[in-house]
All heavy atoms as TSV, in Angstrom:
chain	resi	resn	atom	element	x	y	z
A	1	MET	N	N	0.801	-1.212	-0.004
A	1	MET	CA	C	0.023	-0.026	-0.053
A	1	MET	C	C	0.863	1.250	0.015
A	1	MET	O	O	1.932	1.321	0.707
A	1	MET	CB	C	-0.861	-0.035	1.203
A	1	MET	CG	C	-1.787	1.213	1.370
A	1	MET	SD	S	-2.769	1.181	2.869
A	1	MET	CE	C	-4.350	1.518	2.151
A	2	PHE	N	N	0.474	2.260	-0.798
A	2	PHE	CA	C	1.226	3.506	-0.834
A	2	PHE	C	C	0.939	4.305	0.342
A	2	PHE	O	O	-0.249	4.611	0.638
A	2	PHE	CB	C	0.827	4.240	-2.152
A	2	PHE	CG	C	1.556	5.510	-2.342
A	2	PHE	CD1	C	2.904	5.557	-2.611
A	2	PHE	CD2	C	0.938	6.756	-2.311
A	2	PHE	CE1	C	3.554	6.735	-2.790
A	2	PHE	CE2	C	1.534	7.922	-2.461
A	2	PHE	CZ	C	2.942	7.888	-2.750
A	3	ASP	N	N	1.951	4.782	1.023
A	3	ASP	CA	C	1.822	5.587	2.289
A	3	ASP	C	C	2.398	7.003	1.998
A	3	ASP	O	O	3.636	7.005	1.958
A	3	ASP	CB	C	2.415	4.916	3.428
A	3	ASP	CG	C	2.199	5.573	4.709
A	3	ASP	OD1	O	1.217	6.360	4.820
A	3	ASP	OD2	O	2.939	5.355	5.660
A	4	VAL	N	N	1.632	8.003	1.900
A	4	VAL	CA	C	2.177	9.354	1.727
A	4	VAL	C	C	2.670	9.902	3.059
A	4	VAL	O	O	1.918	9.890	4.092
A	4	VAL	CB	C	1.102	10.288	1.209
A	4	VAL	CG1	C	1.549	11.629	1.005
A	4	VAL	CG2	C	0.499	9.828	-0.171
A	5	LYS	N	N	3.966	10.308	3.160
A	5	LYS	CA	C	4.537	10.780	4.409
A	5	LYS	C	C	4.840	12.223	4.230
A	5	LYS	O	O	5.443	12.650	3.222
A	5	LYS	CB	C	5.777	9.993	4.728
A	5	LYS	CG	C	5.431	8.535	4.926
A	5	LYS	CD	C	6.669	7.748	5.280
A	5	LYS	CE	C	6.366	6.255	5.600
A	5	LYS	NZ	N	7.478	5.421	5.778
A	6	LYS	N	N	4.575	12.955	5.174
A	6	LYS	CA	C	4.908	14.368	5.263
A	6	LYS	C	C	5.960	14.606	6.281
A	6	LYS	O	O	5.821	14.166	7.449
A	6	LYS	CB	C	3.692	15.226	5.572
A	6	LYS	CG	C	3.819	16.695	5.507
A	6	LYS	CD	C	2.600	17.409	5.765
A	6	LYS	CE	C	2.777	18.919	5.832
A	6	LYS	NZ	N	1.569	19.605	6.033
A	7	PRO	N	N	7.024	15.272	5.920
A	7	PRO	CA	C	8.166	15.452	6.886
A	7	PRO	C	C	7.606	16.370	8.034
A	7	PRO	O	O	6.793	17.299	7.870
A	7	PRO	CB	C	9.251	16.175	6.148
A	7	PRO	CG	C	8.625	16.678	4.847
A	7	PRO	CD	C	7.411	15.886	4.618
A	8	GLU	N	N	8.100	16.078	9.244
A	8	GLU	CA	C	7.753	16.902	10.382
A	8	GLU	C	C	8.432	18.216	10.372
A	8	GLU	O	O	9.557	18.361	10.026
A	8	GLU	CB	C	8.175	16.294	11.694
A	8	GLU	CG	C	7.749	16.866	12.906
A	8	GLU	CD	C	8.149	16.085	14.207
A	8	GLU	OE1	O	8.680	15.002	14.096
A	8	GLU	OE2	O	7.985	16.661	15.338
A	9	MET	N	N	7.676	19.319	10.552
A	9	MET	CA	C	8.119	20.671	10.351
A	9	MET	C	C	7.913	21.455	11.643
A	9	MET	O	O	6.986	21.116	12.403
A	9	MET	CB	C	7.504	21.399	9.196
A	9	MET	CG	C	7.696	20.723	7.901
A	9	MET	SD	S	9.422	20.712	7.415
A	9	MET	CE	C	9.402	21.859	5.974
A	10	MET	N	N	8.609	22.511	11.879
A	10	MET	CA	C	8.445	23.407	13.067
A	10	MET	C	C	8.556	24.879	12.528
A	10	MET	O	O	9.444	25.142	11.756
A	10	MET	CB	C	9.600	23.102	14.054
A	10	MET	CG	C	9.520	24.065	15.213
A	10	MET	SD	S	10.828	23.855	16.388
A	10	MET	CE	C	10.306	22.309	17.186
A	11	ASN	N	N	7.685	25.630	12.998
A	11	ASN	CA	C	7.825	27.090	12.725
A	11	ASN	C	C	8.729	27.824	13.639
A	11	ASN	O	O	8.704	27.602	14.869
A	11	ASN	CB	C	6.386	27.712	12.840
A	11	ASN	CG	C	5.474	27.378	11.674
A	11	ASN	OD1	O	5.961	27.061	10.563
A	11	ASN	ND2	N	4.184	27.264	11.966
A	12	LYS	N	N	9.611	28.567	13.064
A	12	LYS	CA	C	10.516	29.429	13.870
A	12	LYS	C	C	10.564	30.834	13.162
A	12	LYS	O	O	10.451	30.875	11.980
A	12	LYS	CB	C	11.961	28.790	13.899
A	12	LYS	CG	C	12.089	27.635	14.814
A	12	LYS	CD	C	12.053	28.089	16.152
A	12	LYS	CE	C	12.353	27.076	17.177
A	12	LYS	NZ	N	12.239	27.543	18.508
A	13	THR	N	N	10.972	31.810	13.988
A	13	THR	CA	C	11.194	33.165	13.384
A	13	THR	C	C	12.589	33.508	13.483
A	13	THR	O	O	13.192	33.376	14.541
A	13	THR	CB	C	10.289	34.102	14.185
A	13	THR	OG1	O	8.915	33.760	14.155
A	13	THR	CG2	C	10.497	35.543	13.654
A	14	PHE	N	N	13.180	33.954	12.356
A	14	PHE	CA	C	14.516	34.413	12.364
A	14	PHE	C	C	14.670	35.786	11.784
A	14	PHE	O	O	13.855	36.077	10.859
A	14	PHE	CB	C	15.388	33.405	11.332
A	14	PHE	CG	C	15.419	32.046	11.933
A	14	PHE	CD1	C	14.679	31.048	11.569
A	14	PHE	CD2	C	16.484	31.694	12.903
A	14	PHE	CE1	C	14.666	29.801	12.020
A	14	PHE	CE2	C	16.564	30.412	13.391
A	14	PHE	CZ	C	15.637	29.512	12.955
A	15	ARG	N	N	15.577	36.508	12.284
A	15	ARG	CA	C	15.803	37.872	11.760
A	15	ARG	C	C	16.970	37.735	10.818
A	15	ARG	O	O	18.025	37.393	11.175
A	15	ARG	CB	C	15.987	38.896	12.901
A	15	ARG	CG	C	14.779	39.167	13.646
A	15	ARG	CD	C	14.939	40.260	14.602
A	15	ARG	NE	N	13.663	40.538	15.265
A	15	ARG	CZ	C	13.341	40.329	16.563
A	15	ARG	NH1	N	14.386	39.942	17.293
A	15	ARG	NH2	N	12.245	40.608	17.003
A	16	LEU	N	N	16.705	38.276	9.561
A	16	LEU	CA	C	17.749	38.180	8.613
A	16	LEU	C	C	17.909	39.542	7.968
A	16	LEU	O	O	16.926	40.283	7.875
A	16	LEU	CB	C	17.378	37.192	7.437
A	16	LEU	CG	C	17.106	35.761	7.840
A	16	LEU	CD1	C	16.539	34.967	6.654
A	16	LEU	CD2	C	18.374	35.122	8.316
A	17	PRO	N	N	19.159	39.936	7.553
A	17	PRO	CA	C	19.312	41.164	6.924
A	17	PRO	C	C	18.447	41.315	5.684
A	17	PRO	O	O	18.246	40.397	4.866
A	17	PRO	CB	C	20.728	41.197	6.518
A	17	PRO	CG	C	21.424	40.198	7.404
A	17	PRO	CD	C	20.424	39.188	7.645
A	18	LEU	N	N	17.862	42.518	5.348
A	18	LEU	CA	C	16.962	42.826	4.241
A	18	LEU	C	C	17.671	42.396	2.926
A	18	LEU	O	O	17.021	41.771	2.116
A	18	LEU	CB	C	16.554	44.206	4.289
A	18	LEU	CG	C	15.607	44.620	3.114
A	18	LEU	CD1	C	14.360	43.825	3.225
A	18	LEU	CD2	C	15.312	46.149	3.278
A	19	SER	N	N	18.946	42.728	2.743
A	19	SER	CA	C	19.617	42.368	1.594
A	19	SER	C	C	19.711	40.976	1.266
A	19	SER	O	O	19.576	40.433	0.099
A	19	SER	CB	C	21.100	43.061	1.544
A	19	SER	OG	O	21.813	42.515	2.663
A	20	LEU	N	N	19.932	40.150	2.351
A	20	LEU	CA	C	19.941	38.652	2.278
A	20	LEU	C	C	18.586	38.156	1.830
A	20	LEU	O	O	18.484	37.283	0.958
A	20	LEU	CB	C	20.448	38.146	3.601
A	20	LEU	CG	C	20.486	36.537	3.621
A	20	LEU	CD1	C	21.406	35.979	2.499
A	20	LEU	CD2	C	20.869	36.077	4.972
A	21	VAL	N	N	17.558	38.689	2.442
A	21	VAL	CA	C	16.186	38.268	2.145
A	21	VAL	C	C	15.887	38.504	0.621
A	21	VAL	O	O	15.325	37.642	-0.070
A	21	VAL	CB	C	15.093	38.829	3.075
A	21	VAL	CG1	C	13.760	38.492	2.579
A	21	VAL	CG2	C	15.310	38.361	4.474
A	22	LYS	N	N	16.192	39.717	0.152
A	22	LYS	CA	C	15.940	40.049	-1.239
A	22	LYS	C	C	16.653	39.148	-2.196
A	22	LYS	O	O	16.178	38.754	-3.182
A	22	LYS	CB	C	16.290	41.566	-1.395
A	22	LYS	CG	C	15.346	42.502	-0.786
A	22	LYS	CD	C	15.706	43.944	-1.135
A	22	LYS	CE	C	14.717	44.935	-0.527
A	22	LYS	NZ	N	15.096	46.333	-0.834
A	23	ASN	N	N	17.993	38.935	-1.869
A	23	ASN	CA	C	18.758	37.990	-2.662
A	23	ASN	C	C	18.227	36.604	-2.716
A	23	ASN	O	O	18.047	35.984	-3.772
A	23	ASN	CB	C	20.204	37.983	-2.155
A	23	ASN	CG	C	21.186	37.383	-3.164
A	23	ASN	OD1	O	20.876	36.675	-3.993
A	23	ASN	ND2	N	22.444	37.681	-2.868
A	24	LEU	N	N	17.788	36.089	-1.577
A	24	LEU	CA	C	17.169	34.802	-1.454
A	24	LEU	C	C	15.955	34.714	-2.301
A	24	LEU	O	O	15.640	33.699	-2.996
A	24	LEU	CB	C	16.890	34.423	-0.031
A	24	LEU	CG	C	18.097	33.996	0.781
A	24	LEU	CD1	C	17.777	33.954	2.215
A	24	LEU	CD2	C	18.733	32.642	0.338
A	25	GLN	N	N	15.061	35.751	-2.221
A	25	GLN	CA	C	13.830	35.836	-2.974
A	25	GLN	C	C	14.158	35.727	-4.479
A	25	GLN	O	O	13.384	35.105	-5.208
A	25	GLN	CB	C	13.060	37.001	-2.590
A	25	GLN	CG	C	12.370	37.002	-1.181
A	25	GLN	CD	C	11.740	38.214	-0.794
A	25	GLN	OE1	O	12.224	39.447	-1.043
A	25	GLN	NE2	N	10.620	38.169	-0.045
A	26	GLU	N	N	15.105	36.512	-4.856
A	26	GLU	CA	C	15.490	36.499	-6.301
A	26	GLU	C	C	15.874	35.267	-6.842
A	26	GLU	O	O	15.497	34.681	-7.904
A	26	GLU	CB	C	16.558	37.591	-6.613
A	26	GLU	CG	C	16.121	39.008	-6.422
A	26	GLU	CD	C	17.232	39.952	-6.569
A	26	GLU	OE1	O	18.374	39.587	-6.877
A	26	GLU	OE2	O	16.966	41.217	-6.274
A	27	VAL	N	N	16.691	34.588	-6.000
A	27	VAL	CA	C	17.207	33.135	-6.368
A	27	VAL	C	C	15.988	32.120	-6.337
A	27	VAL	O	O	15.837	31.412	-7.317
A	27	VAL	CB	C	18.330	32.686	-5.363
A	27	VAL	CG1	C	18.692	31.258	-5.712
A	27	VAL	CG2	C	19.540	33.602	-5.540
A	28	ALA	N	N	15.164	32.226	-5.366
A	28	ALA	CA	C	14.036	31.334	-5.319
A	28	ALA	C	C	13.129	31.518	-6.468
A	28	ALA	O	O	12.687	30.484	-7.085
A	28	ALA	CB	C	13.238	31.519	-4.003
A	29	GLN	N	N	12.837	32.672	-6.839
A	29	GLN	CA	C	12.033	32.984	-7.974
A	29	GLN	C	C	12.633	32.479	-9.353
A	29	GLN	O	O	11.980	31.890	-10.137
A	29	GLN	CB	C	11.706	34.467	-8.061
A	29	GLN	CG	C	10.754	34.833	-9.286
A	29	GLN	CD	C	10.267	36.258	-9.278
A	29	GLN	OE1	O	10.959	37.104	-8.578
A	29	GLN	NE2	N	9.214	36.572	-9.905
A	30	ALA	N	N	14.012	32.753	-9.456
A	30	ALA	CA	C	14.698	32.328	-10.628
A	30	ALA	C	C	14.663	30.838	-10.781
A	30	ALA	O	O	14.701	30.246	-11.894
A	30	ALA	CB	C	16.083	32.861	-10.684
A	31	LYS	N	N	14.697	30.098	-9.672
A	31	LYS	CA	C	14.858	28.614	-9.696
A	31	LYS	C	C	13.431	28.031	-9.649
A	31	LYS	O	O	13.348	26.724	-9.739
A	31	LYS	CB	C	15.670	28.134	-8.485
A	31	LYS	CG	C	17.153	28.501	-8.522
A	31	LYS	CD	C	17.931	27.858	-9.638
A	31	LYS	CE	C	19.333	28.291	-9.589
A	31	LYS	NZ	N	20.091	27.660	-10.731
A	32	GLY	N	N	12.395	28.791	-9.435
A	32	GLY	CA	C	11.085	28.272	-9.448
A	32	GLY	C	C	10.731	27.492	-8.178
A	32	GLY	O	O	9.923	26.527	-8.276
A	33	VAL	N	N	11.241	27.792	-7.022
A	33	VAL	CA	C	11.024	27.160	-5.772
A	33	VAL	C	C	10.510	28.252	-4.741
A	33	VAL	O	O	10.707	29.434	-4.932
A	33	VAL	CB	C	12.248	26.448	-5.267
A	33	VAL	CG1	C	12.644	25.369	-6.208
A	33	VAL	CG2	C	13.410	27.333	-4.984
A	34	SER	N	N	9.950	27.730	-3.611
A	34	SER	CA	C	9.527	28.700	-2.620
A	34	SER	C	C	10.697	29.210	-1.909
A	34	SER	O	O	11.857	28.540	-1.865
A	34	SER	CB	C	8.544	27.970	-1.691
A	34	SER	OG	O	9.277	27.070	-0.907
A	35	LEU	N	N	10.604	30.317	-1.252
A	35	LEU	CA	C	11.659	30.916	-0.384
A	35	LEU	C	C	11.994	29.973	0.696
A	35	LEU	O	O	13.110	29.744	1.016
A	35	LEU	CB	C	11.155	32.204	0.124
A	35	LEU	CG	C	12.260	32.992	1.058
A	35	LEU	CD1	C	13.516	33.202	0.396
A	35	LEU	CD2	C	11.668	34.306	1.563
A	36	ASN	N	N	10.943	29.378	1.355
A	36	ASN	CA	C	11.185	28.416	2.412
A	36	ASN	C	C	11.987	27.203	1.976
A	36	ASN	O	O	12.955	26.837	2.714
A	36	ASN	CB	C	9.809	27.951	2.971
A	36	ASN	CG	C	10.081	27.103	4.255
A	36	ASN	OD1	O	10.255	27.673	5.291
A	36	ASN	ND2	N	9.775	25.757	4.087
A	37	PHE	N	N	11.687	26.650	0.806
A	37	PHE	CA	C	12.389	25.536	0.274
A	37	PHE	C	C	13.888	25.932	0.062
A	37	PHE	O	O	14.770	25.113	0.469
A	37	PHE	CB	C	11.785	25.055	-1.009
A	37	PHE	CG	C	12.419	23.880	-1.623
A	37	PHE	CD1	C	12.124	22.549	-1.093
A	37	PHE	CD2	C	13.369	23.950	-2.671
A	37	PHE	CE1	C	12.699	21.410	-1.649
A	37	PHE	CE2	C	13.916	22.812	-3.157
A	37	PHE	CZ	C	13.616	21.594	-2.678
A	38	LEU	N	N	14.104	27.086	-0.523
A	38	LEU	CA	C	15.544	27.571	-0.678
A	38	LEU	C	C	16.268	27.756	0.620
A	38	LEU	O	O	17.415	27.280	0.754
A	38	LEU	CB	C	15.518	28.842	-1.509
A	38	LEU	CG	C	16.910	29.442	-1.765
A	38	LEU	CD1	C	17.804	28.452	-2.597
A	38	LEU	CD2	C	16.812	30.797	-2.404
A	39	VAL	N	N	15.670	28.307	1.541
A	39	VAL	CA	C	16.301	28.552	2.903
A	39	VAL	C	C	16.603	27.133	3.526
A	39	VAL	O	O	17.749	26.989	4.073
A	39	VAL	CB	C	15.464	29.415	3.813
A	39	VAL	CG1	C	16.065	29.417	5.237
A	39	VAL	CG2	C	15.364	30.818	3.332
A	40	VAL	N	N	15.780	26.161	3.480
A	40	VAL	CA	C	16.039	24.902	4.048
A	40	VAL	C	C	17.242	24.279	3.302
A	40	VAL	O	O	18.149	23.686	3.941
A	40	VAL	CB	C	14.778	23.975	3.925
A	40	VAL	CG1	C	15.120	22.497	4.205
A	40	VAL	CG2	C	13.720	24.451	4.853
A	41	GLN	N	N	17.259	24.367	1.960
A	41	GLN	CA	C	18.354	23.801	1.179
A	41	GLN	C	C	19.656	24.505	1.577
A	41	GLN	O	O	20.728	23.888	1.645
A	41	GLN	CB	C	18.049	24.015	-0.327
A	41	GLN	CG	C	16.970	23.297	-0.823
A	41	GLN	CD	C	17.196	21.726	-1.001
A	41	GLN	OE1	O	18.265	21.438	-1.555
A	41	GLN	NE2	N	16.331	20.908	-0.493
A	42	CYS	N	N	19.679	25.786	1.709
A	42	CYS	CA	C	20.897	26.512	2.017
A	42	CYS	C	C	21.352	26.085	3.447
A	42	CYS	O	O	22.651	25.888	3.650
A	42	CYS	CB	C	20.619	28.041	1.998
A	42	CYS	SG	S	20.333	28.755	0.410
A	43	CYS	N	N	20.460	26.066	4.344
A	43	CYS	CA	C	20.907	25.624	5.732
A	43	CYS	C	C	21.466	24.168	5.780
A	43	CYS	O	O	22.490	23.870	6.421
A	43	CYS	CB	C	19.749	25.669	6.734
A	43	CYS	SG	S	19.117	27.395	7.028
A	44	GLU	N	N	20.854	23.211	5.082
A	44	GLU	CA	C	21.272	21.890	4.986
A	44	GLU	C	C	22.591	21.818	4.339
A	44	GLU	O	O	23.501	21.060	4.823
A	44	GLU	CB	C	20.260	20.922	4.272
A	44	GLU	CG	C	18.996	20.655	5.084
A	44	GLU	CD	C	17.969	19.872	4.322
A	44	GLU	OE1	O	18.023	19.789	3.125
A	44	GLU	OE2	O	17.057	19.338	5.000
A	45	TYR	N	N	22.769	22.634	3.196
A	45	TYR	CA	C	24.145	22.643	2.601
A	45	TYR	C	C	25.234	23.073	3.524
A	45	TYR	O	O	26.294	22.520	3.617
A	45	TYR	CB	C	24.063	23.424	1.340
A	45	TYR	CG	C	25.341	23.528	0.583
A	45	TYR	CD1	C	25.757	22.551	-0.260
A	45	TYR	CD2	C	26.255	24.548	0.839
A	45	TYR	CE1	C	26.953	22.550	-0.950
A	45	TYR	CE2	C	27.423	24.604	0.183
A	45	TYR	CZ	C	27.811	23.552	-0.779
A	45	TYR	OH	O	28.994	23.693	-1.359
A	46	ALA	N	N	24.887	24.221	4.188
A	46	ALA	CA	C	25.901	24.794	5.116
A	46	ALA	C	C	26.235	23.838	6.202
A	46	ALA	O	O	27.422	23.724	6.579
A	46	ALA	CB	C	25.332	26.056	5.725
A	47	LEU	N	N	25.331	23.188	6.865
A	47	LEU	CA	C	25.480	22.275	7.911
A	47	LEU	C	C	26.342	21.029	7.508
A	47	LEU	O	O	27.120	20.554	8.202
A	47	LEU	CB	C	24.216	21.805	8.553
A	47	LEU	CG	C	23.489	22.904	9.380
A	47	LEU	CD1	C	22.087	22.408	9.755
A	47	LEU	CD2	C	24.336	23.305	10.560
A	48	HIS	N	N	26.105	20.549	6.251
A	48	HIS	CA	C	26.798	19.424	5.744
A	48	HIS	C	C	28.239	19.785	5.336
A	48	HIS	O	O	29.055	18.939	5.200
A	48	HIS	CB	C	26.107	18.834	4.537
A	48	HIS	CG	C	24.959	18.021	4.901
A	48	HIS	ND1	N	23.604	18.491	4.804
A	48	HIS	CD2	C	24.780	16.708	5.509
A	48	HIS	CE1	C	22.772	17.565	5.299
A	48	HIS	NE2	N	23.443	16.523	5.680
A	49	ASN	N	N	28.473	21.070	5.177
A	49	ASN	CA	C	29.823	21.460	4.629
A	49	ASN	C	C	30.619	22.311	5.543
A	49	ASN	O	O	31.647	22.866	5.192
A	49	ASN	CB	C	29.646	22.182	3.326
A	49	ASN	CG	C	29.153	21.235	2.199
A	49	ASN	OD1	O	29.925	20.445	1.641
A	49	ASN	ND2	N	27.966	21.285	1.870
A	50	ILE	N	N	30.124	22.518	6.758
A	50	ILE	CA	C	30.787	23.326	7.778
A	50	ILE	C	C	32.004	22.565	8.325
A	50	ILE	O	O	32.035	21.329	8.489
A	50	ILE	CB	C	29.799	23.694	8.934
A	50	ILE	CG1	C	30.442	24.849	9.766
A	50	ILE	CG2	C	29.475	22.557	9.804
A	50	ILE	CD1	C	29.506	25.486	10.731
A	51	ASP	N	N	33.035	23.360	8.539
A	51	ASP	CA	C	34.210	22.748	9.151
A	51	ASP	C	C	34.039	22.712	10.710
A	51	ASP	O	O	34.039	23.792	11.326
A	51	ASP	CB	C	35.451	23.585	8.808
A	51	ASP	CG	C	36.803	23.017	9.292
A	51	ASP	OD1	O	36.805	21.854	9.749
A	51	ASP	OD2	O	37.824	23.663	9.215
A	52	THR	N	N	33.924	21.519	11.177
A	52	THR	CA	C	33.631	21.402	12.695
A	52	THR	C	C	34.894	21.318	13.516
A	52	THR	O	O	34.807	21.185	14.730
A	52	THR	CB	C	32.726	20.151	12.931
A	52	THR	OG1	O	33.395	19.012	12.378
A	52	THR	CG2	C	31.396	20.410	12.265
A	53	LYS	N	N	36.062	21.315	12.812
A	53	LYS	CA	C	37.321	21.262	13.612
A	53	LYS	C	C	37.509	22.663	14.268
A	53	LYS	O	O	37.594	23.622	13.616
A	53	LYS	CB	C	38.472	21.017	12.638
A	53	LYS	CG	C	38.393	19.758	11.975
A	53	LYS	CD	C	39.505	19.498	10.948
A	53	LYS	CE	C	39.354	18.245	10.108
A	53	LYS	NZ	N	40.252	18.089	9.053
A	54	GLU	N	N	37.799	22.562	15.558
A	54	GLU	CA	C	37.960	23.776	16.340
A	54	GLU	C	C	39.348	24.323	16.081
A	54	GLU	O	O	40.276	23.522	16.083
A	54	GLU	CB	C	37.714	23.563	17.779
A	54	GLU	CG	C	36.227	23.407	18.082
A	54	GLU	CD	C	35.946	23.459	19.615
A	54	GLU	OE1	O	36.713	24.089	20.353
A	54	GLU	OE2	O	35.129	22.640	20.003
A	55	ASP	N	N	39.508	25.592	15.939
A	55	ASP	CA	C	40.809	26.251	15.807
A	55	ASP	C	C	41.315	26.414	17.194
A	55	ASP	O	O	40.778	27.219	17.938
A	55	ASP	CB	C	40.619	27.531	15.014
A	55	ASP	CG	C	41.944	27.981	14.414
A	55	ASP	OD1	O	42.913	27.235	14.520
A	55	ASP	OD2	O	41.962	29.028	13.810
A	56	LYS	N	N	42.369	25.784	17.577
A	56	LYS	CA	C	42.779	25.761	19.012
A	56	LYS	C	C	43.936	26.809	19.176
A	56	LYS	O	O	44.905	26.486	19.807
A	56	LYS	CB	C	43.159	24.375	19.415
A	56	LYS	CG	C	42.118	23.365	19.334
A	56	LYS	CD	C	42.137	22.350	20.343
A	56	LYS	CE	C	40.903	21.482	20.186
A	56	LYS	NZ	N	40.751	20.525	21.169
A	57	LYS	N	N	43.805	27.977	18.805
A	57	LYS	CA	C	44.832	28.998	18.848
A	57	LYS	C	C	44.482	29.936	20.049
A	57	LYS	O	O	43.425	30.025	20.492
A	57	LYS	CB	C	44.858	29.837	17.566
A	57	LYS	CG	C	45.450	29.117	16.514
A	57	LYS	CD	C	45.600	30.039	15.333
A	57	LYS	CE	C	46.299	29.233	14.129
A	57	LYS	NZ	N	46.391	30.092	12.985
């Protein structure tokens, strides 16, 4: 049987610089995706590619 699953989501409020929001909106529109979808993609990419090694200086 086909089971449609919806990912669990949570609403949060973040304050972002206006210039960043405008840039994200432009990219989302150009790519044909929602702003929310783009922000999720950006956050996931950043978290997967962040350098977690601490600089011990």
